[in-house]
DSSP file (Angstrom, degrees, kcal/mol; ACC not computed):
  #  RESIDUE AA STRUCTURE BP1 BP2  ACC     N-H-->O    O-->H-N    N-H-->O    O-->H-N    TCO  KAPPA ALPHA  PHI   PSI    X-CA   Y-CA   Z-CA
    1    1 A M              0   0    0      0, 0.0     2,-0.5     0, 0.0    30,-0.0   0.000 360.0 360.0 360.0 113.0   15.1   26.7  -10.4
    2    2 A A        -     0   0    0      2,-0.0    30,-3.1     0, 0.0     2,-0.5  -0.937 360.0-162.5-112.1 124.4   16.2   26.8   -6.8
    3    3 A I  E     +A   31   0A   0     -2,-0.5     2,-0.3    28,-0.2    28,-0.2  -0.914  15.9 179.3-105.2 127.4   14.1   25.7   -3.9
    4    4 A T  E     -A   30   0A   0     26,-2.9    26,-3.0    -2,-0.5     2,-0.4  -0.944  17.5-150.9-132.2 150.2   15.1   26.8   -0.4
    5    5 A K  E     -A   29   0A   0     -2,-0.3     2,-0.4    24,-0.2    24,-0.2  -0.972  12.7-172.4-124.1 137.2   13.7   26.3    3.0
    6    6 A E  E     -A   28   0A   0     22,-2.7    22,-3.3    -2,-0.4     2,-0.5  -0.990   8.3-159.7-133.6 127.1   14.1   28.8    5.8
    7    7 A T  E     +A   27   0A   0     -2,-0.4     2,-0.3    20,-0.2    20,-0.2  -0.928  20.1 169.0-107.9 126.7   13.2   28.5    9.5
    8    8 A I  E     -A   26   0A   0     18,-2.2    18,-3.3    -2,-0.5     2,-1.0  -0.994  39.9-129.9-136.6 142.5   12.8   31.5   11.5
    9    9 A Q  E     +A   25   0A   0     -2,-0.3    16,-0.2    16,-0.3     3,-0.1  -0.819  36.5 171.1 -88.2 105.1   11.4   32.4   15.0
   10   10 A D  E     +     0   0A   0     -2,-1.0     2,-0.3    14,-1.0    -1,-0.2   0.570  59.5  35.6 -92.2 -10.5    9.1   35.3   13.9
   11   11 A K  E     +A   24   0A   0     13,-1.3    13,-3.1    -3,-0.1     2,-0.4  -0.961  53.8 170.2-149.6 127.2    7.2   35.8   17.2
   12   12 A I  E     +A   23   0A   0     -2,-0.3     2,-0.3    11,-0.2    11,-0.2  -0.974  18.3 166.3-136.1 119.1    8.4   35.6   20.8
   13   13 A E  E     -A   22   0A   0      9,-2.5     9,-2.7    -2,-0.4     2,-0.4  -0.952  31.0-135.6-136.0 153.6    6.0   36.9   23.5
   14   14 A V  E     +A   21   0A   0     -2,-0.3     2,-0.3     7,-0.2     7,-0.2  -0.913  32.9 175.5-106.7 133.0    5.5   36.7   27.3
   15   15 A V  E   > +A   20   0A   0      5,-2.8     5,-1.9    -2,-0.4     3,-0.2  -0.984  29.1  10.2-139.7 150.4    2.1   36.0   28.6
   16   16 A G  T > 5S-     0   0    0     -2,-0.3     3,-1.1     3,-0.2    -2,-0.0   0.069  89.7 -61.3  85.1 174.7    0.3   35.4   31.8
   17   17 A D  T 3 5S+     0   0    0      1,-0.2    -1,-0.2     2,-0.1    57,-0.1   0.734 131.8  48.9 -69.7 -23.2    1.0   35.7   35.5
   18   18 A F  T 3 5S-     0   0    0     -3,-0.2    -1,-0.2    55,-0.1    -2,-0.1   0.154 112.2-115.7-105.7  10.8    3.8   33.1   35.4
   19   19 A K  T < 5 -     0   0    0     -3,-1.1    -3,-0.2     1,-0.2     2,-0.1   0.895  39.5-170.6  54.8  45.1    5.6   34.7   32.3
   20   20 A H  E   < -A   15   0A   0     -5,-1.9    -5,-2.8    26,-0.1     2,-0.6  -0.441  14.8-137.6 -61.8 141.7    5.1   31.9   30.0
   21   21 A I  E     -AB  14  45A   0     24,-2.6    24,-2.8    -7,-0.2     2,-0.4  -0.913  14.0-160.7-105.6 112.9    7.2   32.4   26.8
   22   22 A Q  E     -AB  13  44A   0     -9,-2.7    -9,-2.5    -2,-0.6     2,-0.4  -0.801   6.6-166.2 -95.4 135.9    5.4   31.6   23.5
   23   23 A V  E     -AB  12  43A   0     20,-2.7    20,-1.6    -2,-0.4     2,-0.6  -0.978   5.4-164.2-122.8 124.8    7.6   31.0   20.5
   24   24 A R  E     -AB  11  42A   0    -13,-3.1   -13,-1.3    -2,-0.4   -14,-1.0  -0.939   7.1-164.5-109.9 130.3    6.3   30.9   17.0
   25   25 A T  E     -AB   9  41A   0     16,-3.4    16,-2.3    -2,-0.6     2,-0.4  -0.953   4.8-154.2-114.3 129.2    8.6   29.4   14.4
   26   26 A A  E     -AB   8  40A   0    -18,-3.3   -18,-2.2    -2,-0.5     2,-0.6  -0.809   3.9-158.2 -99.1 136.9    7.9   29.9   10.7
   27   27 A T  E     -AB   7  39A   0     12,-3.0    12,-1.8    -2,-0.4     2,-0.5  -0.964  15.9-168.9-111.5 115.2    9.1   27.5    7.9
   28   28 A V  E     -AB   6  38A   0    -22,-3.3   -22,-2.7    -2,-0.6     2,-0.5  -0.922   9.3-161.1-112.4 130.4    9.2   29.3    4.6
   29   29 A I  E     -AB   5  37A   0      8,-2.6     7,-3.0    -2,-0.5     8,-1.8  -0.902  15.4-172.7-106.4 127.9    9.6   27.5    1.4
   30   30 A K  E     -AB   4  35A   0    -26,-3.0   -26,-2.9    -2,-0.5     2,-0.5  -0.966  17.3-158.3-125.1 143.2   10.9   29.7   -1.6
   31   31 A E  E >  S-AB   3  34A   0      3,-2.7     3,-1.1    -2,-0.4   -28,-0.2  -0.953  85.8 -17.3-116.5 111.3   11.3   29.0   -5.3
   32   32 A D  T 3  S-     0   0    0    -30,-3.1    -1,-0.1    -2,-0.5   -29,-0.1   0.872 130.3 -52.3  58.6  39.2   13.7   31.4   -7.0
   33   33 A G  T 3  S+     0   0    0    -31,-0.4     2,-0.5     1,-0.2    -1,-0.2   0.464 114.4 116.9  78.9   2.1   13.5   33.7   -4.1
   34   34 A V  E <  S-B   31   0A   0     -3,-1.1    -3,-2.7     2,-0.0    -1,-0.2  -0.926  70.3-117.6-105.9 124.8    9.7   33.8   -4.2
   35   35 A E  E     +B   30   0A   0     -2,-0.5    -5,-0.3    -5,-0.2     3,-0.1  -0.354  39.0 165.3 -57.1 128.4    7.7   32.5   -1.2
   36   36 A I  E     +     0   0A   0     -7,-3.0     2,-0.3     1,-0.4    -6,-0.2   0.492  65.0  15.9-123.2 -17.8    5.5   29.6   -2.2
   37   37 A S  E     -B   29   0A   0     -8,-1.8    -8,-2.6     2,-0.0    -1,-0.4  -0.990  53.4-175.0-158.6 151.0    4.6   28.2    1.2
   38   38 A R  E     +B   28   0A   0     -2,-0.3     2,-0.3   -10,-0.2   -10,-0.2  -0.979   9.4 174.6-145.8 129.8    4.7   29.2    4.9
   39   39 A S  E     -B   27   0A   0    -12,-1.8   -12,-3.0    -2,-0.3     2,-0.4  -0.942  15.6-144.1-136.9 160.5    3.8   27.0    8.0
   40   40 A Y  E     -B   26   0A   0     -2,-0.3     2,-0.4   -14,-0.2   -14,-0.2  -0.911  11.2-172.3-130.3 147.8    4.0   27.7   11.6
   41   41 A H  E     -B   25   0A   0    -16,-2.3   -16,-3.4    -2,-0.4     2,-0.4  -0.997  13.6-159.0-135.5 143.4    4.8   25.7   14.8
   42   42 A R  E     +B   24   0A   0     -2,-0.4     2,-0.3   -18,-0.2   -18,-0.2  -0.916  12.1 173.2-120.5 150.8    4.4   27.0   18.4
   43   43 A H  E     -B   23   0A   0    -20,-1.6   -20,-2.7    -2,-0.4     2,-0.4  -0.985  20.5-134.2-145.5 156.1    5.9   26.0   21.7
   44   44 A V  E     -B   22   0A   0     -2,-0.3     2,-0.6   -22,-0.2   -22,-0.2  -0.915   2.7-157.0-111.8 136.3    5.8   27.3   25.2
   45   45 A V  E     -B   21   0A   0    -24,-2.8   -24,-2.6    -2,-0.4     6,-0.0  -0.958  20.0-166.2-103.5 112.9    8.7   27.8   27.7
   46   46 A S    >   -     0   0    0     -2,-0.6     3,-2.3   -26,-0.2   -27,-0.1  -0.510  38.2 -97.7 -98.1 170.2    7.3   27.8   31.2
   47   47 A P  T 3  S+     0   0    0      0, 0.0    24,-0.1     0, 0.0    -1,-0.1   0.710 124.4  49.1 -65.7 -13.7    9.3   29.0   34.2
   48   48 A D  T 3  S+     0   0    0      2,-0.1     2,-0.1    26,-0.1    23,-0.0   0.270  90.5 111.9-103.4  11.7   10.3   25.3   35.2
   49   49 A S  S <  S-     0   0    0     -3,-2.3     2,-0.7     1,-0.0    -4,-0.1  -0.458  73.9-118.1 -79.7 156.1   11.4   24.5   31.6
   50   50 A D        -     0   0    0     -2,-0.1     3,-0.3     1,-0.1    -2,-0.1  -0.892  26.2-172.6 -90.0 114.2   15.0   23.8   30.6
   51   51 A S    >   +     0   0    0     -2,-0.7     3,-1.9     1,-0.2    -1,-0.1   0.229  50.9 113.0 -87.2   6.2   15.9   26.5   28.1
   52   52 A T  T 3  S+     0   0    0      1,-0.3    -1,-0.2     7,-0.0     7,-0.1   0.872  82.4  41.8 -52.4 -42.4   19.3   25.1   27.2
   53   53 A N  T 3  S+     0   0    0     -3,-0.3    -1,-0.3     6,-0.0     2,-0.1   0.351  93.7 105.7 -86.3   3.5   18.2   24.3   23.6
   54   54 A E  S <  S-     0   0    0     -3,-1.9    -3,-0.0     1,-0.2    -9,-0.0  -0.395  79.9 -90.9 -86.2 159.1   16.3   27.5   23.0
   55   55 A S     >  -     0   0    0     -2,-0.1     4,-2.4     1,-0.1     5,-0.2  -0.098  40.3-104.3 -59.1 163.7   17.6   30.4   20.8
   56   56 A A  H  > S+     0   0    0      1,-0.2     4,-2.7     2,-0.2     5,-0.2   0.909 122.4  56.5 -59.1 -42.2   19.7   33.1   22.3
   57   57 A D  H  > S+     0   0    0      2,-0.2     4,-2.2     1,-0.2     5,-0.2   0.931 109.7  43.4 -57.3 -47.9   16.7   35.4   22.2
   58   58 A V  H  > S+     0   0    0      2,-0.2     4,-3.1     1,-0.2     5,-0.3   0.944 112.1  53.2 -58.9 -46.7   14.5   33.0   24.2
   59   59 A K  H  X S+     0   0    0     -4,-2.4     4,-2.7     1,-0.2     5,-0.2   0.937 108.6  50.6 -57.4 -44.1   17.2   32.3   26.7
   60   60 A A  H  X S+     0   0    0     -4,-2.7     4,-1.6     1,-0.2    -1,-0.2   0.884 112.3  47.7 -60.8 -37.8   17.6   36.1   27.2
   61   61 A M  H  X S+     0   0    0     -4,-2.2     4,-3.2     2,-0.2     5,-0.4   0.920 110.9  49.8 -65.9 -43.3   13.8   36.4   27.8
   62   62 A A  H  X S+     0   0    0     -4,-3.1     4,-2.2     1,-0.2    -2,-0.2   0.894 110.0  51.0 -70.5 -38.0   13.8   33.5   30.2
   63   63 A A  H  < S+     0   0    0     -4,-2.7    -1,-0.2    -5,-0.3    -2,-0.2   0.889 116.3  42.9 -65.1 -34.8   16.7   35.0   32.2
   64   64 A Q  H  < S+     0   0    0     -4,-1.6    -2,-0.2    -5,-0.2    -1,-0.2   0.896 128.1  24.8 -72.2 -44.2   14.8   38.2   32.3
   65   65 A F  H  < S+     0   0    0     -4,-3.2     2,-1.4     1,-0.2    -3,-0.2   0.753 105.3  72.0 -99.0 -27.2   11.3   37.0   33.1
   66   66 A H     <  +     0   0    0     -4,-2.2    -1,-0.2    -5,-0.4    -4,-0.0  -0.496  69.8 165.5 -90.9  69.9   11.8   33.6   34.8
   67   67 A T     >  -     0   0    0     -2,-1.4     4,-2.6    -3,-0.2     5,-0.2  -0.245  54.7 -98.9 -78.4 167.8   13.1   35.1   38.1
   68   68 A D  H  > S+     0   0    0      1,-0.2     4,-3.0     2,-0.2     5,-0.2   0.885 125.1  51.9 -56.0 -41.7   13.4   33.0   41.3
   69   69 A A  H  > S+     0   0    0      1,-0.2     4,-2.9     2,-0.2    -1,-0.2   0.932 110.5  47.1 -68.7 -40.9   10.1   34.6   42.5
   70   70 A V  H  > S+     0   0    0      2,-0.2     4,-2.2     1,-0.2    -2,-0.2   0.919 112.4  49.7 -62.6 -43.2    8.3   33.7   39.4
   71   71 A K  H  X S+     0   0    0     -4,-2.6     4,-2.4     2,-0.2    -2,-0.2   0.943 112.5  47.3 -62.3 -46.5    9.6   30.2   39.5
   72   72 A K  H  X S+     0   0    0     -4,-3.0     4,-2.6     1,-0.2     5,-0.2   0.922 111.8  49.9 -64.9 -41.0    8.6   29.7   43.1
   73   73 A A  H  X S+     0   0    0     -4,-2.9     4,-1.9     1,-0.2    -1,-0.2   0.881 113.1  47.6 -59.2 -35.6    5.0   31.2   42.5
   74   74 A Y  H  X S+     0   0    0     -4,-2.2     4,-2.2     2,-0.2    -1,-0.2   0.867 111.7  48.9 -74.6 -35.5    4.7   28.8   39.5
   75   75 A A  H  X S+     0   0    0     -4,-2.4     4,-2.2     2,-0.2    -2,-0.2   0.921 112.4  49.4 -68.2 -44.2    5.9   25.8   41.5
   76   76 A D  H  X S+     0   0    0     -4,-2.6     4,-1.5     2,-0.2    -2,-0.2   0.857 110.1  51.1 -64.8 -34.5    3.5   26.7   44.3
   77   77 A H  H  X S+     0   0    0     -4,-1.9     4,-0.9    -5,-0.2    -2,-0.2   0.937 111.3  47.5 -60.3 -51.7    0.7   27.0   41.7
   78   78 A I  H  X S+     0   0    0     -4,-2.2     4,-0.9     1,-0.2     3,-0.3   0.824 107.9  56.0 -58.1 -38.9    1.5   23.6   40.3
   79   79 A A  H  < S+     0   0    0     -4,-2.2     3,-0.4     1,-0.2    -1,-0.2   0.864 106.6  51.0 -66.8 -36.9    1.6   22.1   43.8
   80   80 A K  H  < S+     0   0    0     -4,-1.5    -1,-0.2     1,-0.2    -2,-0.2   0.700 104.1  57.1 -72.6 -21.0   -1.9   23.3   44.4
   81   81 A E  H  <        0   0    0     -4,-0.9    -1,-0.2    -3,-0.3    -2,-0.2   0.744 360.0 360.0 -87.1 -18.3   -3.2   21.8   41.3
   82   82 A I     <        0   0    0     -4,-0.9    -1,-0.2    -3,-0.4    -2,-0.2   0.495 360.0 360.0 -87.3 360.0   -2.1   18.3   42.1
């Protein structure tokens, strides 16, 4: 009887005017290869976030969508909110 735990990023999507990247991570518990439990955790990578510790997929999306123009527009938006 072997119990294993697997963590996978099963959904990465870009949303909103400022191209926030939403990441859903699934934790899957299996017993003898049969899934017995699954739970989710979500986090958001905004244009002003440090993506150094993100997965290669998230880093690639941040490089593509978090352009200088998007970063500036987001910073201007945040400044107006304060």
